[in-house]
C-alpha positions in Angstrom: -12.3 13.7 20.4 -12.8 9.8 20.5 -14.3 7.1 18.1 -15.3 3.7 18.3 -12.7 1.0 17.3 -13.1 -2.4 16.1 -10.0 -4.5 16.1 -10.5 -8.2 15.2 -10.0 -11.2 13.1 -13.2 -12.9 10.9 -13.2 -16.3 9.7 -14.8 -16.1 6.2 -14.7 -19.9 5.8 -13.5 -21.5 2.7 -11.9 -19.4 0.0 -10.7 -20.2 -3.6 -8.2 -18.3 -5.0 -7.7 -16.9 -8.5 -5.0 -19.7 -9.0 -8.1 -22.1 -8.8 -6.7 -23.7 -5.3 -8.5 -23.2 -1.7 -8.0 -22.9 2.1 -10.8 -24.2 4.4 -10.8 -21.4 6.4 -9.5 -17.9 5.6 -8.8 -15.4 8.5 -8.9 -11.8 7.9 -7.7 -9.3 10.3 -9.2 -5.6 10.1 -9.5 -2.3 12.1 -12.6 -0.5 11.8 -13.1 3.4 13.1 -16.2 5.1 13.8 -19.9 4.6 13.1 -21.6 2.8 10.3 -24.9 4.7 9.6 -25.8 2.4 6.3 -24.1 5.1 3.7 -20.6 6.3 4.8 -18.0 3.3 4.7 -14.7 3.7 3.2 -12.3 1.1 2.6 -8.6 1.9 2.9 -6.3 -0.3 1.0 -2.5 -0.5 2.5 0.3 -0.9 0.6 3.0 -4.0 0.1 4.0 -4.3 3.8 1.5 -2.5 5.4 -1.2 -3.5 8.1 -4.7 -2.9 8.8 -3.5 -0.4 11.6 -4.0 2.5 9.3 -4.4 4.8 12.5 -3.4 5.2 16.3 -5.6 2.6 18.4 -5.4 1.2 21.9 -5.1 -2.7 21.9 -8.5 -4.5 21.3 -11.8 -2.8 21.3 -12.5 0.6 22.5 -12.2 4.3 22.1 -9.3 5.8 20.3 -7.9 9.3 19.9 -4.9 10.9 19.2 -3.0 10.3 22.6 -3.5 6.5 21.8 -0.5 4.4 21.8 0.2 2.1 19.0 1.4 -1.7 19.2 4.0 -1.2 16.2 6.4 1.5 15.7 5.4 4.1 12.8 7.8 3.2 10.0 6.7 5.4 6.8 7.9 3.2 4.2 7.5 0.0 5.9 3.9 0.9 7.1 3.9 -1.1 10.1 1.7 0.5 12.6 -0.6 3.8 12.3 0.7 4.1 8.7 -1.4 6.9 7.9 -2.1 8.2 11.1 -2.1 11.7 9.9 -4.6 11.3 7.2 -7.2 9.0 9.2 -8.5 9.6 12.3 -10.8 12.5 13.9 -11.0 15.6 12.0 -8.7 14.7 9.4 -9.0 14.2 5.8 -10.6 10.9 6.3 -12.8 11.9 9.3 -13.4 8.9 11.5 -16.1 11.1 13.1 -18.1 11.4 9.6 -17.0 8.0 7.9 -17.0 4.3 9.0 -13.3 3.6 8.1 -12.1 -0.1 7.5 -8.7 -1.6 6.4 -8.0 -5.4 6.3 -4.8 -6.9 6.1 -4.4 -8.8 2.6 -4.4 -12.6 2.3 -0.9 -13.8 1.8 0.5 -11.1 4.5 1.3 -11.6 8.1 -0.3 -9.3 10.5 -3.4 -11.7 11.2 -5.0 -12.8 7.8 -4.1 -15.9 6.7 -0.7 -16.7 4.4 2.4 -18.4 4.3 3.0 -18.0 8.1 -0.4 -19.1 9.2 -1.3 -22.5 10.4 -2.4 -24.9 7.8 -4.9 -27.8 8.5 -2.1 -30.2 9.4 -1.0 -27.6 12.4 2.2 -26.6 10.6 3.0 -23.3 8.9 1.5 -23.0 5.2 4.8 -21.9 4.0 4.9 -22.2 0.0 2.1 -24.5 0.3 -0.2 -21.4 0.6 -2.0 -20.9 -2.6 -0.4 -18.2 -4.8 -2.6 -14.9 -4.2 -3.3 -11.7 -6.9 -4.9 -8.5 -6.0 -8.1 -9.8 -7.4 -8.1 -12.5 -4.2 -7.6 -9.1 -2.1 -10.3 -7.2 -3.3 -12.9 -10.3 -3.5 -11.4 -11.1 0.4 -12.2 -7.5 1.5 -15.9 -7.9 -0.2 -16.5 -11.0 2.0 -15.3 -9.2 5.0 -17.4 -6.4 4.5 -20.5 -8.5 3.9 -19.6 -10.3 7.0 -19.7 -6.5 8.8 -23.1 -5.6 6.9 -21.5 -3.0 4.8 -23.1 -2.8 1.0 -22.2 -0.3 -1.2 -18.8 2.0 -0.3 -19.0 5.7 -0.1 -15.1 5.0 -1.3 -12.1 2.9 -1.7 -8.8 4.7 -0.9 -5.3 3.2 -1.3 -1.7 4.1 -1.8 0.9 1.9 -3.8 -0.6 -1.5 -4.7 -3.2 -0.4 -2.2 -4.1 2.0 -5.2 -4.2 -0.9 -7.7 -6.3 -2.6 -5.0 -8.6 0.2 -5.3 -8.7 0.1 -9.1 -9.7 -3.7 -9.0 -12.6 -2.5 -7.0 -13.9 -0.2 -9.7 -13.3 -2.9 -12.3 -14.6 -6.1 -10.2 -17.4 -4.7 -8.3 -18.5 -1.2 -10.1 -21.8 -1.0 -8.4 -20.2 -1.6 -5.1 -18.5 2.0 -4.9 -19.1 5.6 -5.7 -15.6 6.9 -5.2 -11.9 5.3 -5.9 -8.8 7.0 -4.8 -5.5 5.5 -6.3 -2.5 7.3 -4.6 0.8 7.0 -6.1 -0.2 4.0 -8.2 -0.6 2.8 -11.7 -2.8 0.5 -14.0 0.4 -2.2 -14.0 4.4 -1.8 -13.1 6.6 -1.1 -15.9 9.6 -3.6 -16.5 12.1 -1.9 -14.4 10.0 -2.3 -11.3 9.1 -5.7 -12.1 13.0 -6.4 -12.5 13.7 -5.0 -9.2 11.0 -7.1 -7.5 12.6 -10.0 -9.3 16.0 -9.4 -7.9 14.4 -8.7 -4.5 12.8 -12.2 -4.6 16.2 -14.1 -5.6 18.0 -12.3 -2.9 15.5 -14.2 -0.4 15.2 -17.7 -2.0 19.0 -17.8 -2.7 19.6 -17.2 1.3 20.5 -20.6 2.4 18.0 -20.3 5.5 15.2 -20.0 3.2 15.5 -24.0 2.5 12.5 -23.7 0.2 10.1 -21.5 2.4 10.4 -23.7 5.5 12.1 -22.1 7.8 9.5 -21.7 10.7 11.1 -24.3 13.4 13.9 -21.8 14.5 13.8 -18.1 14.5 17.7 -18.4 14.1 17.6 -20.1 10.8 15.2 -17.5 9.1 16.5 -16.0 5.7 17.0 -12.6 7.4 19.8 -11.8 5.0 17.8 -12.5 2.2 14.8 -10.4 3.3 16.8 -7.7 4.2 18.5 -7.3 1.1 15.0 -7.1 -0.4 13.9 -4.6 1.7 17.0 -2.6 1.1 16.0 -2.8 -2.7 12.7 -1.7 -1.7 13.8 1.2 0.3 16.0 2.6 -2.6 13.1 2.0 -5.1 10.7 4.2 -2.9 13.3 7.1 -2.4 13.8 10.1 -5.1 17.6 11.1 -6.3 16.8 14.3 -4.5 15.6 13.0 -1.8 18.5 10.7 -1.0 20.6 13.4 -1.7 19.6 15.8 0.8 19.0 13.3 3.2 22.6 11.2 3.0 24.6 13.1 0.3 28.2 11.1 0.4 28.4 11.8 4.2 30.1 9.1 6.3 28.7 7.3 9.4 29.8 6.1 12.6 30.1 2.3 12.8 28.6 0.9 15.8 25.3 -0.4 17.1 23.6 -3.1 15.8 22.8 -1.4 11.9 24.7 -3.2 9.4 26.6 -5.5 12.0 24.9 -9.1 12.5 22.8 -9.0 9.3 25.4 -7.7 7.0 29.0 -8.5 8.2 31.8 -6.0 7.2 32.8 -7.0 3.7 37.0 -6.7 2.5 38.4 -3.3 2.8 35.4 -2.0 4.9 38.4 -0.9 7.6 39.5 1.3 5.1 36.9 2.6 3.0 33.9 4.8 4.9 30.6 3.5 6.0 28.3 6.1 4.6 25.1 7.4 5.7 22.9 6.3 3.3 24.4 2.6 3.7 23.8 3.0 7.7 20.1 4.0 6.8 19.5 1.0 4.7 21.3 -1.2 7.2 19.1 0.0 10.1 15.8 -0.5 8.0 16.8 -3.7 7.1 17.4 -5.0 10.3 14.2 -3.7 11.9 12.2 -4.8 8.8 13.3 -8.4 9.3 12.1 -8.3 12.8 8.4 -7.8 11.7 8.0 -9.3 8.4 7.9 -12.6 7.0 10.1 -13.8 4.3 7.5 -15.8 2.5 4.7 -13.3 2.3 7.4 -10.6 0.7 7.5 -13.1 -1.8 3.9 -13.7 -2.1 2.9 -9.9 -2.3 5.5 -8.9 -4.5 4.1 -11.7 -7.1 0.5 -10.3 -6.7 2.0 -6.6 -7.3 4.0 -7.6 -10.2 1.1 -9.5 -11.7 -1.8 -7.1 -11.5 -2.9 -6.0 -14.8 -5.9 -3.5 -15.1 -6.6 -4.5 -18.5 -6.3 -7.9 -18.3 -9.1 -9.9 -19.9 -10.1 -6.5 -21.5 -9.1 -4.4 -24.8 -7.9 -1.8 -22.6 -7.6 -0.1 -19.3 -10.7 2.1 -20.5 -12.7 -0.9 -21.3 -12.0 -2.3 -17.9 -13.3 0.7 -16.1 -16.3 0.8 -18.6 -18.9 -0.5 -16.1 -18.0 1.9 -13.3 -20.2 4.8 -13.1 -18.5 6.6 -9.9 -15.9 9.4 -9.6 -12.0 9.0 -9.6 -9.2 11.0 -7.8 -5.7 10.1 -8.8 -2.8 11.6 -6.7 0.8 11.3 -8.3 4.0 13.0 -7.1 6.5 14.3 -9.5 9.4 12.8 -7.7 8.3 9.2 -7.5 10.0 6.9 -10.2 8.2 3.7 -8.8 4.7 5.0 -9.8 5.2 8.0 -12.2 3.1 10.8 -12.8 2.9 9.9 -16.6 1.4 6.3 -15.5 -1.1 8.4 -13.3 -2.4 10.5 -16.1 -2.3 7.2 -18.5 -4.7 6.0 -15.9 -6.6 9.2 -15.8 -7.0 9.2 -19.6 -8.6 5.6 -19.0 -11.1 7.1 -16.8 -11.9 10.0 -19.2 -12.4 7.4 -22.1 -15.1 5.7 -19.8 -16.9 8.8 -19.5 -16.0 8.7 -15.5 -15.7 12.4 -14.1 -11.8 12.3 -12.7 -9.4 14.4 -11.5 -5.7 13.8 -11.5 -3.8 15.9 -8.9 0.1 16.0 -9.3 2.1 17.0 -6.3 5.3 18.8 -6.8 7.3 16.6 -4.4 11.3 15.7 -3.9 9.8 12.7 -1.7 9.6 9.9 -4.1 7.1 7.2 -3.8 7.4 7.8 0.0 5.4 11.3 -0.6 2.2 9.7 -0.1 3.4 8.8 3.4 5.3 11.4 4.6 3.5 14.7 3.1 0.3 14.4 4.6 -0.5 18.1 4.2 -0.4 17.7 0.6 -2.3 15.0 0.2 -5.1 15.6 2.8 -6.9 18.5 1.5 -7.6 17.1 -2.2 -8.7 13.7 -0.6 -10.9 15.5 2.0 -12.7 17.6 -0.5 -13.1 14.7 -3.1 -14.5 12.3 -0.7 -17.2 15.1 0.3 -17.7 16.8 -3.1 -16.2 14.4 -5.9 -14.2 16.2 -8.4 -15.9 19.3 -7.8 -14.4 19.8 -4.9 -12.2 23.1 -4.6 -8.9 21.5 -3.5 -9.3 18.6 -6.2 -10.4 21.2 -9.0 -9.2 24.7 -8.8 -5.7 24.6 -9.9 -6.8 23.9 -13.6 -10.3 25.2 -14.0 -9.4 27.4 -17.0 -6.9 25.2 -19.0 -8.6 23.6 -21.8 -5.4 21.4 -22.6 -5.7 19.5 -19.3 -9.4 19.0 -19.4 -10.4 21.6 -16.9 -11.8 20.2 -13.2 -11.2 16.7 -14.8 -7.4 17.1 -14.3 -5.8 19.1 -11.2 -2.0 19.0 -11.6 0.3 21.9 -9.5 1.9 21.8 -13.0 -0.5 22.7 -15.6 2.2 22.3 -18.6 3.6 18.8 -17.2 1.3 16.7 -19.7 0.0 19.6 -21.8 3.2 20.0 -24.3 
């Protein structure tokens, strides 16, 4: 089954960021799937290093189906290409034969939307002269893009990880413009542990001699690849759970060879004597593949945006921030995720309840950590599909807690009913 695909970059003209600085021209790269009927638009918000390529496509405009090739390899944690292909597409949970699905690369990124690596008015890359960006800037840029595409009110906004924060920002910033929001593996703000890990990741980049204050675009051989690779390795550790790492790697030794860990991370003293473990090999491979496709300055900008986000900023509480939203919400969280925990999602669900917003919190029992929202489509798809179609009354959304007053009946649908009722 084929669907129409619009893959393009729109110039939205002058754009003023939350920091007060402006760019004369903001380019936003996007992909749109399906046909718009005036009432069926869904915005999908990508995670930290994701792209607008949420599903498979052919290069340029045309038809897309399950046999299409993609321009970038599928990297579940990195989300380079077709990062939610098991969720978005014909007949899938976000059905592109029924909905008009738009995904836009956010400002500050490096997949076609304006960011540090983009050309500034002087013809050179912006580097760190590009204005600091916020999640609110992402939302306002998406609103401008949708206006340009002729899309008014959205049927839903769906996002995972920091994309879930982006979805929350839609409910707060444009409460009349969206009927349903779905923050997946997300929270109202980062906790101090994650803030600290992000700070170390940024310092890995800025302490790389090749970072050069963000001015490294002249020679690919002089990029801060080692710092960016270390930052990405920290991210991967954060995305996995103890159980998933134990199952995937254990303490097994790996065979040295190939490029993994070779050029980017030379052998340390004693490396010839001590084992090179599977987990090291995995992290080295992920680092080397990541530096080939992502910009170090963009990583600095996007992690800062994620760290800065706080739903309650300017309000007395999260509930007050959501007070004007009159739609419905579905929260999806995963028991093995310590980046954005089930407890954080439940606190967010309670804020929706306090605002009298119909909400379901669906907890998935998973050992996959934060990556679960990407690698377990069979657990994410059913409640998402039913919520998009039926709201919180959807069977897969609400039937696991239908008689449990302690957890709010259909307002809260955990796999483990006792998880928050004690």
